[in-house]
N, C-alpha and C positions, 0 to 999 in steps of 0.2 A: 543611900548610895551617893557617893560624891561625883561631881561633874568633872571629868578629866580635862575639859577645856579651860576650866578656871585655874587649874594648877600648871598649865603648860607655859613654858617660857617662849613667848612669841618669837623673839630674835633667833632662838636656837632651832626653830622649825625650818629656817633657810628660805623662807618666803616672806619678804617684808609686808606684802599685802595682807597677810593673815592678821596682823595687828588690828586691822579695821573691822574684824569680826568680833572683837571683844565686846561684851555686853554687860559686864559687872557694874559699870557706871550708870546704866540706864535704870529708870524706874521699873519696879517689878513687873508691871503689866507689859512693858516693852521688852523686858528680858525674855519673856515667853515667846515673843514674836521673833526675836533675834537669835535665840539659842539654837534652833535647828540649823540655821545657816552656818553658825560657828562649828557645829558638829560635822556638818558636811564638808566645810572647808578643811578641817583637820583630817578627815578621812581622805580627801583628795590629795593633800600633801603627803600623807602617810602611805597611800597605796598606789599612787601614779608616779611614773618617772618625771623628773623635771624636764620640761620641754615647752616650746611656745604654746602648744594647745592646753597644757595644764594651766599656764598663766592666763590664757583666755578664759578657761573654765572658772578660775578664781575671780577674775575681774567681772565676769557676767553674774556670778553668784553674789558678789558684793553689790552690784547694781540691783539685783533682785531683792537682796536683804534691805537695802536702803528704801526701795519702793514699798516693801512690806511694812517697814516701820512708819513710813509716811502715811500709808493706808490706815494704819492703826491710829494715827493722830488726826486723820481727816475730819474736818468740820465743814459741812456744806455752807455755801455762800448764803447769806441772808437775803 
């Protein structure tokens, strides 16, 4: 089964912020962390009307994705 987010043209989605949900460039173990956020971002753009609250939803989702990726990279201080 192919991943629809890998075949989407980010600029054509009409939301510039969606480009930051791309995960193909990440190492495989981080792709698994980032991919669900990309899927949800695409569902939000596809299913909700464009308005300020949708933009807030995407921005907060991006913040959550970034935090999840950082959590996967976490190394405790020595």
